[in-house]
Legacy VTK file of the C-alpha trace (Angstrom):
# vtk DataFile Version 3.0
C-alpha trace
ASCII
DATASET POLYDATA
POINTS 224 float
89.791 136.346 153.948
87.853 133.081 153.869
89.174 129.611 153.109
87.178 129.687 149.868
89.018 132.765 148.688
92.339 131.131 149.490
91.563 128.232 147.166
90.253 130.446 144.355
93.017 131.774 142.070
92.632 135.516 141.699
92.874 137.133 138.296
95.628 139.655 137.572
92.845 142.197 137.116
92.153 141.916 140.853
95.712 143.017 141.557
96.004 145.646 138.844
92.765 147.355 139.851
93.315 147.226 143.605
92.983 150.580 145.422
92.383 149.262 148.928
95.284 151.193 150.488
94.442 154.928 150.181
97.995 156.136 150.781
99.456 153.851 148.109
96.667 154.488 145.600
97.068 158.225 145.999
100.826 158.017 145.667
100.521 156.018 142.445
98.235 158.683 140.986
100.880 161.281 141.762
103.613 159.161 140.209
101.534 158.508 137.089
100.988 162.228 136.628
104.726 162.830 136.864
105.703 159.823 134.739
102.848 159.176 132.269
104.710 156.326 130.548
105.249 154.367 133.763
103.182 151.310 134.704
102.359 153.044 138.030
99.844 150.415 139.114
99.982 147.370 141.360
102.466 144.832 139.990
101.434 141.213 139.418
103.599 138.170 140.053
105.853 136.992 137.235
107.093 133.563 136.215
106.257 129.886 136.047
102.746 129.048 137.300
104.012 125.602 138.374
107.175 126.864 140.032
109.139 124.912 142.609
110.649 128.180 143.879
108.646 131.257 144.865
110.624 134.429 145.551
108.994 137.090 147.737
110.378 140.618 147.583
109.320 143.757 149.407
107.555 146.071 146.930
108.001 147.565 143.439
110.795 150.112 143.053
110.064 153.586 141.703
112.051 153.213 138.485
112.001 149.421 138.404
108.823 147.354 138.618
106.731 150.486 139.066
108.049 151.639 135.692
108.107 148.335 133.799
105.281 146.350 135.395
107.478 143.303 136.114
108.965 142.483 139.540
112.642 143.456 139.945
112.866 144.669 136.361
114.666 147.789 135.195
116.334 148.845 138.441
119.434 148.098 140.478
117.747 145.594 142.803
117.071 143.234 139.910
120.660 143.053 138.664
121.969 140.507 141.153
118.662 138.647 141.324
118.339 137.923 137.604
122.045 137.214 137.193
121.754 134.603 139.923
118.507 133.175 138.572
120.165 132.731 135.187
123.265 131.137 136.687
121.173 128.534 138.487
118.910 127.768 135.524
115.766 129.618 136.584
115.918 132.418 133.975
116.551 132.343 130.228
118.554 135.582 130.402
120.846 137.185 132.995
119.207 140.600 132.759
115.577 141.742 133.011
115.101 145.032 131.178
111.417 145.313 130.346
108.192 143.322 130.518
108.448 142.510 126.795
112.152 141.602 126.572
111.431 137.894 126.088
112.920 136.750 129.388
111.219 133.716 130.875
111.456 132.013 134.236
111.524 128.231 134.540
110.601 126.577 137.819
110.536 129.973 139.511
108.028 132.726 140.212
108.585 136.196 141.675
106.126 138.273 143.685
106.160 140.997 146.341
104.795 141.366 149.846
103.247 144.671 148.731
102.080 145.061 145.137
102.235 148.872 144.968
105.120 151.306 145.097
105.219 152.795 148.619
106.529 156.288 149.383
110.262 156.121 150.192
110.087 152.369 149.505
108.595 151.841 152.957
105.127 150.310 153.264
103.426 150.705 156.637
102.369 147.562 158.550
98.686 148.001 157.704
99.517 148.053 153.980
101.511 144.848 154.312
98.553 143.238 156.082
96.019 144.526 153.546
98.020 143.279 150.576
98.623 139.937 152.247
95.317 138.696 150.818
97.009 138.410 147.422
100.154 136.790 148.781
98.025 134.277 150.691
96.315 133.173 147.481
99.670 132.953 145.673
101.170 130.936 148.498
98.230 128.579 148.724
98.289 127.976 144.976
102.081 127.506 145.072
101.830 124.803 147.741
98.867 123.080 146.048
100.843 122.837 142.804
103.801 121.175 144.475
106.062 124.126 145.210
108.699 123.360 147.809
110.976 126.396 148.290
110.086 129.966 149.246
112.821 132.593 149.265
112.095 135.702 151.346
114.192 138.737 150.474
114.411 140.692 153.702
112.567 140.812 156.992
109.319 142.334 155.695
109.000 139.675 152.984
109.825 136.980 155.533
107.133 138.169 157.941
104.590 138.651 155.153
105.220 135.105 153.963
104.566 133.704 157.420
101.445 135.854 157.778
100.119 134.540 154.465
100.556 131.004 155.775
99.090 131.849 159.190
102.322 130.926 160.923
103.819 132.771 163.891
106.872 134.922 163.194
108.385 134.100 166.590
108.622 130.453 165.587
110.629 131.254 162.434
113.095 134.125 163.111
114.646 135.880 160.127
118.379 135.509 159.508
120.355 135.608 156.294
120.978 132.049 155.148
118.423 130.564 157.528
116.277 127.658 156.345
112.947 126.964 158.009
110.960 123.770 157.526
107.283 124.717 157.338
104.355 122.450 158.284
102.932 122.470 154.752
102.473 119.997 151.918
105.313 117.565 151.379
107.993 119.617 153.059
107.987 123.282 152.100
111.059 125.237 153.190
111.424 128.953 153.750
114.846 130.372 152.867
115.964 133.788 154.089
118.262 136.270 152.398
119.057 139.906 152.813
117.288 141.918 150.137
119.312 142.454 146.950
118.883 146.228 147.191
121.452 148.768 146.059
122.235 149.638 149.673
122.816 146.035 150.742
124.967 145.108 147.769
127.034 148.289 147.695
127.749 148.120 151.425
128.612 144.413 151.051
125.994 143.430 153.569
124.956 141.093 150.768
127.601 139.900 148.337
127.107 137.857 145.180
128.791 134.931 146.917
126.399 135.122 149.868
123.406 135.274 147.550
124.637 132.363 145.466
125.128 130.247 148.584
121.419 130.639 149.326
120.506 129.593 145.791
122.907 126.670 145.899
121.080 125.401 148.996
117.715 125.842 147.298
118.773 124.015 144.133
120.251 121.142 146.145
116.986 120.741 148.029
114.529 120.984 145.122
116.367 118.768 142.670
115.096 115.157 142.731
LINES 1 225
224 0 1 2 3 4 5 6 7 8 9 10 11 12 13 14 15 16 17 18 19 20 21 22 23 24 25 26 27 28 29 30 31 32 33 34 35 36 37 38 39 40 41 42 43 44 45 46 47 48 49 50 51 52 53 54 55 56 57 58 59 60 61 62 63 64 65 66 67 68 69 70 71 72 73 74 75 76 77 78 79 80 81 82 83 84 85 86 87 88 89 90 91 92 93 94 95 96 97 98 99 100 101 102 103 104 105 106 107 108 109 110 111 112 113 114 115 116 117 118 119 120 121 122 123 124 125 126 127 128 129 130 131 132 133 134 135 136 137 138 139 140 141 142 143 144 145 146 147 148 149 150 151 152 153 154 155 156 157 158 159 160 161 162 163 164 165 166 167 168 169 170 171 172 173 174 175 176 177 178 179 180 181 182 183 184 185 186 187 188 189 190 191 192 193 194 195 196 197 198 199 200 201 202 203 204 205 206 207 208 209 210 211 212 213 214 215 216 217 218 219 220 221 222 223
């Protein structure tokens, strides 16, 4: 992707109509046939266009964002996320049920490393790289508009974030609770957390307290 494309905000239509990954596009057609009422398309980012915090997840869930069309909405993975966003003043409600439930984000925006539902929730590396064109535009726009905190949920999101910024993963290793100062703008920081998936929360790999500690650090850093 050229520098010009990085500085040009893409339209949501570009995301929604993307079929550049044959495996994902074919899988979505199969899902749509099985669940005609589902969104079953690439999922656009959601939230405040002038956010100070950008959250990067992995990919839409089958019965979550793939169903509703909003990131982390309608499935288990979104429960802890939206509860925490509400607690720290980023969301008007503690629960995200559907794309038309009236919930709004303030100072926060949510996106995914991969915009389409992948089979078994596992995108292949080439799909992450292909979809990175959209994340790169989002990240560039986020930094240009004064964003200062990026939260990566899991290793794939962490690596995709660095790829979108053309930074080397070896220089910024993933670890839950890690904070990386990035050579961007007026001091952008990358925060790492385990993904708020059902598996991680039910096995206590990620607890509500651990997740809130990450958000407490973010809020302390972005408040003037």
